[in-house]
C-alpha positions as CSV (number, residue, x, y, z in Angstrom):
1,X,-2.0,9.9,-23.9
2,X,-1.1,9.9,-20.3
3,X,2.1,8.8,-18.6
4,X,2.1,7.3,-15.2
5,X,5.0,5.8,-13.2
6,X,3.8,3.5,-10.4
7,X,6.3,2.9,-7.6
8,X,6.2,1.0,-4.4
9,X,5.4,3.1,-1.3
10,X,8.6,2.7,0.6
11,X,11.5,5.0,1.7
12,X,13.9,3.8,-1.0
13,X,11.6,4.7,-3.9
14,X,10.7,8.1,-2.3
15,X,14.4,8.8,-1.7
16,X,15.4,8.0,-5.3
17,X,12.7,10.2,-6.7
18,X,13.9,12.9,-4.3
19,X,17.4,12.5,-5.4
20,X,16.3,13.4,-8.9
21,X,13.5,15.8,-8.0
22,X,14.2,18.3,-10.8
23,X,14.1,15.7,-13.6
24,X,11.0,13.8,-12.2
25,X,9.1,17.1,-11.6
26,X,9.9,18.2,-15.1
27,X,8.8,14.9,-16.8
28,X,6.1,13.8,-14.4
29,X,4.8,16.7,-12.4
30,X,1.7,15.1,-10.7
31,X,2.1,13.2,-7.6
32,X,0.0,10.5,-5.7
33,X,-2.9,12.7,-4.5
34,X,-3.4,14.4,-7.8
35,X,-3.1,11.2,-9.7
36,X,-5.7,9.5,-7.5
37,X,-8.1,12.3,-8.2
38,X,-7.4,12.0,-11.9
39,X,-8.0,8.2,-11.7
40,X,-11.6,8.9,-10.4
41,X,-12.2,11.3,-13.4
42,X,-9.8,10.8,-16.2
43,X,-10.9,13.7,-18.4
44,X,-7.5,14.9,-19.7
45,X,-3.9,13.7,-20.3
46,X,-1.6,13.7,-17.3
47,X,2.0,12.8,-16.4
48,X,2.7,11.8,-12.9
49,X,4.1,9.4,-10.2
50,X,1.9,7.1,-8.1
51,X,3.2,5.5,-5.1
52,X,1.3,2.4,-4.1
53,X,1.3,0.2,-0.9
54,X,1.6,-3.5,-1.6
55,X,-0.7,-4.8,1.2
56,X,0.2,-8.3,2.4
57,X,3.6,-8.4,0.9
58,X,6.1,-10.5,2.7
59,X,9.5,-8.9,2.2
60,X,11.4,-12.0,3.5
61,X,10.4,-14.1,0.7
62,X,10.6,-11.6,-2.1
63,X,13.4,-11.0,-4.6
64,X,15.1,-7.6,-4.5
65,X,15.5,-7.4,-8.3
66,X,13.2,-5.1,-10.3
67,X,10.4,-6.5,-12.2
68,X,8.8,-5.5,-15.5
69,X,5.6,-7.2,-14.7
70,X,2.6,-5.1,-15.6
71,X,4.1,-3.6,-18.7
72,X,1.5,-3.3,-21.3
73,X,2.6,-1.3,-24.3
74,X,-0.1,0.2,-26.3
75,X,-0.4,-1.1,-29.9
76,X,-0.6,2.2,-31.6
77,X,-0.5,5.9,-30.6
78,X,-3.7,7.2,-29.2
79,X,-4.7,10.7,-28.2
80,X,-7.4,9.5,-25.8
81,X,-6.5,10.9,-22.2
82,X,-8.3,8.0,-20.5
83,X,-5.7,5.5,-21.8
84,X,-2.7,5.2,-19.7
85,X,0.7,3.4,-20.3
86,X,1.9,1.9,-17.0
87,X,5.3,0.6,-16.1
88,X,5.3,-1.0,-12.6
89,X,8.7,-0.9,-11.0
90,X,9.2,-3.0,-7.9
91,X,8.7,-6.4,-6.5
92,X,6.1,-8.6,-8.1
């Protein structure tokens, strides 16, 4: 099973990851470019961080509190590398 942390593409998210680089690098070694390549051909399990741009987002009308939207826990453990558990952290 793969692990993928999806974060908003902004300075705060990148700064927070950089502050804890050793921890994130050990737990989630792949970064955006490598994760995108894997998403095109998911043939093995990965662990990584994907920074995504939210196109069309209006920051003036959005809440600053974190959201757990997008959390979809798998019902059972599965060793299929094409299945990914995703936790989206950021604004809805």
